[in-house]
C-alpha positions, -999 to 999 in steps of 0.1 A, spaced: -370 -4 513 -392 19 535 -406 52 523 -380 71 542 -350 52 526 -335 63 493 -319 39 469 -281 38 468 -265 62 443 -266 49 408 -294 24 414 -331 26 414 -355 4 434 -360 -20 405 -323 -30 405 -325 -46 440 -321 -83 444 -350 -98 463 -329 -128 471 -302 -108 489 -300 -111 527 -324 -91 548 -312 -57 556 -290 -56 525 -297 -34 495 -275 -49 468 -278 -58 431 -272 -94 420 -237 -83 408 -229 -67 442 -242 -98 460 -220 -120 438 -190 -98 444 -196 -98 482 -200 -136 482 -169 -141 462 -148 -119 485 -162 -137 516 -153 -170 499 -118 -159 492 -112 -149 528 -125 -183 539 -104 -203 514 -72 -184 523 -71 -200 557 -76 -235 543 -51 -230 515 -24 -219 538 -29 -248 562 -30 -273 534 1 -259 517 21 -259 549 11 -294 558 18 -306 523 52 -290 523 61 -307 556 48 -340 543 70 -337 512 101 -334 533 95 -365 554 107 -389 527 141 -373 527 148 -379 564 170 -408 575 142 -424 597 119 -428 567 138 -458 554 133 -476 588 95 -472 587 75 -504 585 59 -511 551 24 -501 563 37 -467 575 54 -460 542 21 -468 524 3 -446 549 28 -419 541 22 -422 504 -16 -421 509 -12 -390 532 9 -371 507 -15 -380 479 -45 -367 500 -24 -336 508 -18 -330 471 -55 -334 464 -65 -311 492 -41 -284 481 -51 -286 445 -88 -286 453 -85 -256 476 -65 -237 450 -89 -246 422 -113 -217 428 -86 -193 419 -78 -211 386 -115 -214 379 -119 -176 385 -90 -169 360 -108 -188 333 -142 -172 339 -131 -137 347 -148 -112 325 -175 -136 312 -202 -125 336 -203 -159 353 -197 -150 389 -228 -168 402 -217 -200 385 -181 -194 399 -195 -190 434 -216 -222 432 -187 -243 418 -161 -227 441 -183 -235 471 -183 -272 462 -146 -272 456 -139 -256 490 -162 -282 507 -144 -310 489 -111 -295 498 -121 -293 535 -130 -330 534 -97 -339 518 -78 -316 543 -95 -334 572 -85 -367 558 -49 -355 552 -46 -342 588 -61 -374 602 -37 -396 581 -7 -375 590 -17 -377 627 -20 -414 625 14 -417 609 30 -394 634 14 -412 664 23 -447 651 59 -435 646 63 -415 678 46 -439 702 47 -473 686 13 -478 701 -7 -487 670 -41 -492 687 -38 -458 706 -27 -441 674 -58 -454 655 -81 -443 684 -66 -408 686 -66 -403 648 -102 -415 647 -111 -391 675 -95 -362 656 -115 -371 625 -147 -373 646 -138 -339 661 -134 -324 625 -168 -338 616 -184 -322 647 -167 -288 643 -169 -285 605 -202 -303 598 -224 -312 627 -221 -279 647 -229 -257 617 -259 -279 608 -272 -277 644 -269 -239 644 -286 -237 610 -315 -258 621 -320 -239 653 -318 -205 637 -350 -187 629 -357 -178 593 -337 -146 587 -362 -129 563 -389 -111 583 -424 -123 575 -435 -88 566 -406 -82 542 -420 -65 511 -414 -82 478 -415 -67 444 -449 -82 437 -464 -68 469 -454 -32 462 
């Protein structure tokens, strides 16, 4: 905070969190609330996609064509539904976790665990989508080799978009904290 800035109402300068993002003047509690709200917005997208996909997968077994599928495809279907159930449950888990910890002053722990759950849920969702795509392509085209190649390409694309690209951007980004940023010990 510069000399011409005043602390936010209800807070003095000692309540600032030195680990908050540059340009932010927030307490640890405010930072935890902001991070939790950001996380909820992110997970809503994933949850919706996983739940819709899982719902469609559940209905497949009740179609007349299901009984005509080769044994491998029926096993692939079971694995896909299982992955979908795991993805859906993992992406919903942060909400249940929050219900148990709400009111216990453990939001930083919640954020840490929820972040891991969301990451795990995204991996499971990518695997579910890939397996569902493989099953669909094998059934629709009867070109097994092409189905495997296309499903593998989709999985590789998820890895690039969801993992590699963010890592590249992170490594290329300059440090966000200015070198002259005052710390509590330098005041």
